[in-house]
C-alpha positions as CSV (number, residue, x, y, z in Angstrom):
1,M,10.0,-23.8,-11.9
2,T,12.3,-21.2,-10.4
3,G,11.6,-19.1,-7.4
4,A,10.8,-16.1,-9.6
5,D,8.2,-18.2,-11.4
6,V,6.6,-19.2,-8.1
7,L,6.6,-15.6,-6.9
8,L,5.1,-14.4,-10.2
9,L,2.3,-17.0,-10.0
10,A,1.6,-16.2,-6.3
11,L,1.4,-12.4,-7.1
12,G,-0.9,-13.2,-10.1
13,V,-3.2,-15.2,-7.9
14,V,-3.4,-12.3,-5.3
15,A,-4.1,-9.9,-8.2
16,V,-6.9,-12.0,-9.7
17,G,-8.4,-12.7,-6.2
18,A,-8.3,-9.0,-5.3
19,G,-9.8,-8.1,-8.6
20,A,-12.6,-10.5,-8.1
21,L,-13.2,-8.9,-4.7
22,V,-13.3,-5.5,-6.3
23,V,-16.2,-6.4,-8.5
24,G,-17.8,-8.7,-5.9
25,T,-18.0,-6.6,-2.8
26,R,-21.1,-4.6,-2.1
27,H,-19.3,-1.8,-0.3
28,L,-17.7,0.9,-2.5
29,V,-14.9,1.9,-0.1
30,R,-13.9,-1.7,0.4
31,A,-13.9,-2.1,-3.4
32,G,-11.4,0.8,-3.6
33,L,-9.2,-0.8,-1.0
34,W,-9.2,-4.2,-2.7
35,L,-8.2,-2.3,-5.9
36,V,-5.1,-1.1,-4.0
37,V,-4.2,-4.7,-3.2
38,C,-4.8,-5.8,-6.9
39,L,-2.7,-2.9,-8.3
40,G,0.0,-3.5,-5.7
41,A,0.2,-7.2,-6.7
42,L,0.6,-6.1,-10.3
43,A,3.5,-3.8,-9.3
44,G,5.0,-6.8,-7.5
45,D,4.7,-8.8,-10.8
46,Y,6.5,-6.0,-12.6
47,L,9.3,-6.1,-10.0
48,V,9.7,-9.8,-10.5
49,L,10.0,-9.3,-14.2
50,S,12.7,-6.7,-13.5
51,A,10.7,-3.8,-14.8
52,E,11.4,-1.5,-11.8
53,L,10.4,1.7,-13.4
54,V,7.1,0.4,-14.5
55,A,6.5,-1.0,-11.1
56,W,7.1,2.3,-9.3
57,V,5.0,4.2,-11.9
58,Q,2.2,1.6,-11.2
59,V,2.5,2.4,-7.5
60,L,2.7,6.2,-7.8
61,I,0.2,6.7,-10.5
62,Y,-2.4,4.0,-10.1
63,V,-2.2,3.1,-6.4
64,G,-1.2,6.6,-5.2
65,A,-3.4,8.8,-7.5
66,V,-6.2,6.9,-9.2
67,V,-7.4,5.0,-6.1
68,V,-7.1,8.2,-4.0
69,L,-9.1,10.1,-6.7
70,L,-11.8,7.3,-6.6
71,L,-12.0,7.5,-2.8
72,F,-12.2,11.3,-2.9
73,A,-14.9,11.2,-5.5
74,V,-16.9,8.8,-3.3
75,M,-16.5,11.2,-0.3
76,L,-17.2,14.3,-2.3
77,T,-20.4,13.1,-4.0
78,R,-21.7,11.6,-0.8
79,A,-22.4,8.4,-2.7
80,P,-23.9,5.5,-0.6
81,I,-21.0,3.4,0.5
82,G,-23.0,0.4,1.9
83,P,-25.2,-2.1,0.1
84,S,-28.1,-0.6,-1.8
85,D,-31.0,-2.8,-2.7
86,D,-32.3,-0.5,-5.4
87,L,-28.9,-0.3,-7.2
88,D,-27.7,-3.9,-6.8
89,R,-28.3,-6.5,-9.5
90,P,-27.7,-10.2,-9.6
91,G,-24.0,-11.0,-10.4
92,W,-24.4,-14.2,-12.3
93,P,-24.8,-12.6,-15.8
94,A,-21.6,-10.6,-15.4
95,A,-19.8,-13.7,-14.0
96,L,-21.0,-15.7,-16.9
97,I,-19.8,-13.1,-19.5
98,G,-16.5,-12.7,-17.7
99,A,-15.8,-16.5,-17.5
100,G,-16.8,-16.9,-21.2
101,S,-14.5,-14.1,-22.2
102,G,-11.6,-15.4,-20.2
103,L,-12.0,-18.9,-21.5
104,G,-12.2,-17.6,-25.1
105,L,-9.1,-15.5,-24.7
106,A,-7.2,-18.5,-23.1
107,V,-8.2,-20.8,-26.0
108,L,-7.2,-18.1,-28.5
109,L,-3.8,-17.6,-26.8
110,V,-3.0,-21.3,-26.6
111,D,-4.1,-21.8,-30.2
112,A,-2.0,-18.9,-31.4
113,F,1.3,-19.9,-29.8
114,R,0.9,-23.7,-29.4
115,W,3.4,-23.7,-26.5
116,S,6.2,-22.4,-28.7
117,R,9.2,-20.7,-27.1
118,V,9.5,-17.0,-27.6
119,D,12.8,-15.2,-27.3
120,L,12.5,-12.1,-25.0
121,P,13.9,-8.8,-26.2
122,A,16.7,-7.1,-24.3
123,A,15.8,-5.7,-20.9
124,G,14.5,-2.2,-21.2
125,T,15.9,0.8,-19.4
126,A,14.3,3.9,-18.0
127,E,15.8,5.9,-20.9
128,R,14.3,3.7,-23.6
129,L,10.9,3.6,-21.8
130,G,10.9,7.4,-21.4
131,E,11.6,7.9,-25.1
132,Q,8.7,5.6,-26.0
133,V,6.3,7.3,-23.6
134,F,7.2,10.9,-24.5
135,R,7.5,10.3,-28.3
136,S,4.9,7.8,-29.3
137,W,2.5,7.8,-26.3
138,V,2.4,11.5,-25.2
139,L,-1.1,12.2,-26.7
140,P,-2.9,9.4,-24.8
141,F,-1.0,10.3,-21.7
142,E,-2.2,13.9,-21.9
143,V,-5.8,12.9,-22.8
144,L,-5.8,10.7,-19.7
145,S,-4.7,13.6,-17.5
146,V,-7.4,15.8,-18.9
147,L,-10.0,13.0,-18.3
148,L,-8.9,12.6,-14.7
149,L,-9.1,16.4,-14.2
150,A,-12.6,16.5,-15.7
151,A,-13.7,13.7,-13.4
152,L,-12.4,15.5,-10.3
153,V,-14.2,18.8,-11.4
154,G,-17.4,16.8,-12.0
155,A,-17.2,15.2,-8.6
156,I,-16.8,18.6,-7.0
157,V,-19.8,20.1,-8.9
158,L,-22.0,17.1,-8.0
159,S,-21.1,17.4,-4.4
160,R,-22.1,21.1,-4.1
161,P,-25.9,21.5,-4.0
162,D,-25.6,25.3,-4.8
163,I,-23.7,24.8,-8.1
164,G,-25.2,23.8,-11.4
165,R,-28.8,23.4,-10.3
166,P,-31.3,26.0,-11.4
167,G,-33.2,27.6,-8.4
168,A,-30.9,26.1,-5.8
169,K,-30.3,28.2,-2.7
170,P,-26.8,29.0,-1.8
171,A,-25.4,27.2,1.3
172,A,-25.9,29.0,4.6
173,G,-23.0,31.0,5.8
174,P,-21.3,30.8,9.2
175,A,-23.2,31.5,12.3
176,G,-23.8,35.2,12.9
177,A,-23.3,36.1,9.2
178,V,-25.6,38.8,7.9
179,E,-27.7,38.1,4.8
180,P,-27.1,40.6,2.0
181,G,-29.8,43.3,1.9
182,R,-30.9,42.8,5.4
183,P,-30.2,45.7,7.9
184,V,-28.1,45.1,10.9
185,V,-30.1,45.9,14.1
186,A,-28.4,46.1,17.4
187,A,-29.9,44.3,20.4
188,D,-29.9,45.4,24.0
189,E,-28.9,43.2,27.0
190,G,-32.4,41.6,27.1
191,G,-32.1,40.4,23.5
192,R,-34.7,43.0,22.2
193,A,-34.1,44.8,19.0
């Protein structure tokens, strides 16, 4: 094993461990922060595989934008960030399904390749990657951006009690503001009107 193989394996272990902590923690903000660690380790894997552009896109888009969007959505919706007994469920069914799926995929992969050696294609460049993204994958890229925008607008609407709910009262204005339709009456020094 070379040094790159050891580094790739170590970063993979960090990514898998952080991913397990994302789904295993009971605090939503901590789950978002463990997601940053997981996605950062994946970016490190891309760097080891000499895919620098993909690594920096991973950092900028996923770590820099998606996780921040998740944390802003949590703050805007005033979601409970601590453990919640009424929302928490036992984790063993999900762990059993995840372990079974992982084992099944590993068996399928080993059976498909049978430890054969695969020649790698030539290293990609930013130019070739850009051509693929903006020719073949431009529609999914734009659909994802619209989906993220809709999620942000939805979080803002959910966070405002005066928007979108029938019969909701508007939020109170600043101190000293006059309600519409109410006459302004001057008070004397004693506070009488």
